[in-house]
C-alpha positions as CSV (number, residue, x, y, z in Angstrom):
1,M,-54.8,10.3,-17.3
2,N,-54.8,13.9,-18.2
3,K,-53.2,16.2,-15.6
4,V,-54.4,19.3,-13.8
5,W,-52.0,22.2,-13.7
6,F,-51.8,25.3,-11.6
7,V,-49.5,27.8,-13.2
8,T,-48.5,31.3,-12.0
9,G,-47.2,34.1,-14.3
10,S,-49.3,32.8,-17.2
11,S,-49.8,36.0,-19.2
12,R,-46.6,35.8,-21.3
13,G,-43.2,34.2,-21.9
14,L,-42.5,30.8,-20.3
15,G,-45.6,30.8,-18.3
16,R,-47.9,31.2,-21.3
17,S,-45.8,28.6,-23.1
18,F,-46.3,26.1,-20.2
19,V,-50.1,26.8,-20.2
20,E,-50.6,26.4,-23.9
21,A,-48.5,23.2,-24.1
22,A,-50.5,21.6,-21.4
23,L,-53.8,22.6,-22.8
24,S,-52.9,21.6,-26.3
25,R,-52.4,18.0,-25.3
26,G,-55.7,17.8,-23.5
27,D,-54.6,18.7,-19.9
28,R,-56.6,21.1,-17.8
29,V,-55.0,24.3,-16.4
30,A,-55.7,26.9,-13.7
31,A,-53.8,29.8,-15.3
32,T,-53.0,32.7,-13.1
33,A,-51.6,36.2,-13.7
34,R,-52.0,39.7,-12.4
35,T,-53.8,40.6,-15.6
36,S,-56.9,39.1,-17.1
37,L,-56.5,35.8,-19.0
38,T,-60.1,35.4,-20.2
39,E,-58.9,35.2,-23.8
40,L,-57.7,31.6,-23.1
41,T,-61.3,30.4,-22.6
42,A,-62.1,31.4,-26.2
43,T,-59.6,28.8,-27.4
44,Y,-59.7,26.1,-24.7
45,G,-63.2,26.5,-23.2
46,D,-63.7,25.0,-19.7
47,A,-60.4,23.2,-19.8
48,V,-58.8,26.4,-18.6
49,L,-59.7,28.3,-15.4
50,P,-58.2,31.8,-15.8
51,L,-57.6,33.5,-12.4
52,T,-56.4,37.0,-11.7
53,L,-53.7,36.6,-9.0
54,D,-50.9,38.6,-7.4
55,V,-48.7,36.0,-5.8
56,T,-47.5,38.4,-3.2
57,D,-51.0,38.4,-1.7
58,K,-51.0,35.3,0.6
59,T,-54.7,35.2,1.2
60,A,-55.4,35.5,-2.5
61,V,-53.0,32.7,-3.3
62,F,-54.7,30.3,-0.9
63,E,-58.1,31.3,-2.3
64,A,-57.0,30.8,-5.9
65,V,-55.5,27.3,-5.1
66,E,-58.7,26.4,-3.3
67,Q,-60.8,27.6,-6.2
68,A,-58.7,25.7,-8.7
69,H,-59.1,22.5,-6.7
70,A,-62.8,22.9,-6.4
71,Y,-63.2,23.5,-10.1
72,F,-61.1,20.6,-11.3
73,G,-61.4,18.2,-8.4
74,R,-57.6,17.7,-8.1
75,L,-54.2,19.3,-8.7
76,D,-51.3,17.4,-10.2
77,V,-48.7,19.9,-11.3
78,I,-47.9,23.2,-9.6
79,V,-45.7,25.5,-11.6
80,N,-44.3,28.5,-9.7
81,N,-43.3,30.7,-12.7
82,A,-44.3,34.2,-11.6
83,G,-41.3,36.4,-11.2
84,Y,-39.3,39.3,-12.5
85,G,-35.7,40.7,-12.4
86,L,-34.6,43.7,-10.5
87,S,-31.4,45.0,-12.2
88,G,-28.9,47.1,-10.4
89,A,-25.6,47.1,-8.5
90,V,-25.8,46.1,-4.9
91,E,-24.9,49.6,-3.8
92,E,-27.8,51.0,-5.8
93,L,-30.5,48.8,-4.4
94,D,-33.6,50.4,-2.9
95,E,-35.1,48.7,0.1
96,T,-38.6,48.8,-1.2
97,Q,-37.6,47.4,-4.6
98,L,-35.5,44.7,-2.9
99,R,-38.3,43.6,-0.6
100,D,-40.7,43.6,-3.6
101,Q,-38.3,41.3,-5.5
102,F,-38.4,38.8,-2.6
103,E,-42.2,39.1,-2.2
104,T,-42.7,37.9,-5.8
105,N,-39.7,35.6,-6.5
106,F,-39.5,33.9,-3.1
107,F,-42.6,34.4,-0.9
108,G,-45.0,34.0,-3.9
109,P,-43.8,30.4,-4.6
110,L,-43.7,29.7,-0.9
111,W,-47.4,30.7,-0.5
112,V,-48.4,28.7,-3.5
113,A,-46.6,25.6,-2.3
114,Q,-48.1,25.9,1.2
115,A,-51.6,26.3,-0.3
116,A,-51.2,23.3,-2.6
117,L,-49.5,20.8,-0.3
118,P,-52.6,19.7,1.6
119,Y,-54.3,18.7,-1.6
120,L,-51.3,17.0,-3.1
121,R,-50.6,15.1,0.2
122,K,-54.2,13.9,0.4
123,Q,-53.9,12.6,-3.2
124,G,-50.6,10.9,-2.4
125,D,-48.9,12.4,-5.4
126,G,-48.1,15.6,-7.2
127,R,-45.4,17.7,-8.7
128,I,-44.1,21.1,-7.7
129,I,-42.0,22.7,-10.4
130,Q,-40.1,25.9,-9.3
131,I,-39.0,28.1,-12.1
132,S,-35.7,29.5,-10.9
133,S,-32.8,30.7,-13.0
134,V,-29.1,30.2,-13.7
135,A,-28.9,33.3,-11.5
136,G,-30.0,31.1,-8.7
137,L,-26.8,29.1,-8.9
138,T,-24.2,31.7,-9.5
139,G,-23.8,35.4,-9.0
140,L,-24.2,37.8,-11.9
141,P,-23.1,41.5,-11.8
142,M,-26.0,43.9,-11.7
143,G,-28.3,41.0,-10.6
144,G,-27.7,40.9,-6.9
145,A,-31.3,41.3,-5.9
146,Y,-32.5,38.8,-8.5
147,C,-29.8,36.3,-7.7
148,A,-30.5,36.5,-4.0
149,S,-34.2,35.9,-4.4
150,K,-33.5,32.9,-6.7
151,W,-30.8,31.5,-4.4
152,A,-33.3,31.7,-1.6
153,L,-35.9,29.8,-3.8
154,E,-33.3,27.2,-4.6
155,G,-32.5,26.5,-0.9
156,L,-36.2,26.4,0.1
157,S,-37.0,24.0,-2.8
158,E,-34.2,21.6,-1.9
159,V,-35.4,21.4,1.7
160,L,-39.1,21.1,0.5
161,A,-38.2,18.2,-1.7
162,Q,-36.7,16.3,1.2
163,E,-39.7,17.1,3.5
164,V,-42.5,16.0,1.1
165,A,-40.9,13.0,-0.6
166,G,-42.6,10.7,1.9
167,F,-46.0,12.0,0.7
168,G,-45.4,11.0,-2.9
169,I,-44.8,14.7,-3.9
170,K,-41.8,15.5,-6.1
171,V,-40.1,18.9,-6.4
172,T,-38.0,20.0,-9.3
173,V,-36.2,23.3,-9.7
174,V,-35.9,24.4,-13.3
175,A,-33.1,26.9,-14.2
176,P,-33.8,28.4,-17.6
177,G,-30.7,29.6,-19.4
178,G,-32.1,32.6,-21.3
179,Y,-35.3,32.7,-23.4
180,A,-36.7,35.3,-25.8
181,T,-39.3,36.7,-23.4
182,E,-40.1,40.2,-22.2
183,G,-38.6,39.3,-18.8
184,V,-35.1,39.2,-20.2
185,T,-35.0,42.8,-21.4
186,G,-37.7,44.2,-19.1
187,G,-38.0,44.0,-15.4
188,V,-37.2,46.7,-12.9
189,R,-34.1,48.8,-12.6
190,S,-32.6,50.6,-9.7
191,D,-31.6,54.3,-9.8
192,P,-28.3,54.2,-11.6
193,N,-25.0,55.2,-10.0
194,P,-22.6,56.3,-12.8
195,L,-19.7,54.5,-11.2
196,Y,-21.3,51.2,-12.4
197,D,-22.1,52.4,-16.0
198,D,-19.4,50.1,-17.5
199,L,-21.0,47.0,-15.9
200,R,-24.4,48.2,-17.0
201,D,-23.3,48.7,-20.6
202,A,-21.6,45.3,-20.7
203,L,-24.9,43.7,-19.5
204,S,-26.9,45.5,-22.1
205,A,-24.5,44.5,-24.8
206,Y,-24.7,40.9,-23.7
207,V,-28.5,40.8,-23.7
208,A,-28.5,42.5,-27.2
209,S,-26.2,39.9,-28.7
210,A,-27.3,36.7,-26.8
211,D,-28.8,33.7,-28.6
212,F,-31.9,33.2,-26.6
213,G,-34.0,30.0,-26.5
214,D,-37.6,29.5,-27.8
215,P,-40.2,29.5,-25.0
216,A,-42.3,27.0,-27.1
217,A,-39.5,24.5,-26.7
218,A,-39.6,25.0,-23.0
219,G,-43.3,24.3,-23.0
220,R,-42.7,20.9,-24.7
221,A,-39.9,20.2,-22.2
222,I,-42.0,20.8,-19.2
223,L,-44.6,18.3,-20.3
224,E,-41.9,15.6,-20.4
225,L,-40.6,16.7,-17.0
226,A,-44.1,16.5,-15.5
227,D,-44.6,13.0,-17.0
228,T,-41.3,11.4,-16.1
229,P,-41.7,9.0,-13.1
230,N,-38.5,10.1,-11.4
231,P,-37.8,13.7,-12.1
232,P,-34.6,15.4,-11.1
233,L,-34.3,17.8,-8.2
234,R,-32.6,20.3,-10.6
235,I,-32.6,20.7,-14.3
236,F,-31.4,23.3,-16.8
237,F,-33.7,24.5,-19.6
238,G,-31.8,25.8,-22.6
239,T,-28.1,25.5,-23.7
240,Q,-26.6,28.2,-21.6
241,G,-26.9,26.8,-18.1
242,Y,-24.9,23.6,-18.1
243,P,-21.6,24.8,-19.6
244,M,-21.7,28.0,-17.5
245,L,-22.3,26.1,-14.2
246,Q,-19.9,23.3,-15.1
247,Q,-17.1,25.9,-15.0
248,V,-18.5,27.7,-11.9
249,Y,-18.7,24.5,-9.9
250,A,-15.2,23.4,-11.0
251,D,-13.8,26.7,-9.9
252,R,-15.6,26.4,-6.5
253,L,-14.2,23.0,-5.9
254,K,-10.7,24.1,-6.8
255,T,-10.9,27.0,-4.4
256,W,-12.3,24.9,-1.6
257,E,-9.5,22.4,-2.1
258,A,-6.8,25.1,-2.2
259,W,-8.0,26.5,1.1
260,Q,-8.8,23.2,2.9
261,D,-5.8,23.5,5.2
262,L,-7.0,26.8,6.6
263,A,-10.5,25.4,6.8
264,T,-9.4,22.5,9.0
265,E,-7.4,24.9,11.2
266,A,-10.8,26.4,12.1
267,M,-11.9,23.2,13.9
């Protein structure tokens, strides 16, 4: 049976890749973004429902999910993809920018999940796919705000998966390891403090030289993820995540073991 998708952040990058991959194989999609997506209907007709949506608007999120369900009659795969990166040293972070980061990257997926859950629960099945990041599993200099928002999403999603498993709903957190999208080099930047220019320059040099993945390949991968009967709670997309986090977790375990004597003294 063809699936019905609800995808946020569908205007470009990974989100657009997910939408086009699903539509190309005959699935139906409610594609949402802050900008108009009506051009999708010229190619895919009534198989796509383009919706203008800012995921930070809780009321609008619930209305969009309700509209999508009314239009298609069901929802099978929810993809929380909308997000962006705020780049800057922790000392530089502006409160408004930081709160905006969490509104989009954390509260947006929360509102979408809350809006969709009653429909998925009534069906007795469904998938919620959270697009996180390698930055949701390890800290990256100049990415404190982004990392914090994705770490929060990771924790929320792990708990959500446990809470809804009994309803037949499966949750997967996808950690992309770098793709050739505007989000990699775009995003928002804090007002720079020159004391952190060396770190900023190193980050810029890394982005300029990195070998990023193809969003179209991620689109094909998410179809397989949505179809597999027993999806993982977490998965990397791309080649960067696994080797990086393999070392990160090895270092964490080594440190915890080295300090276990002091840890037990705290009992």
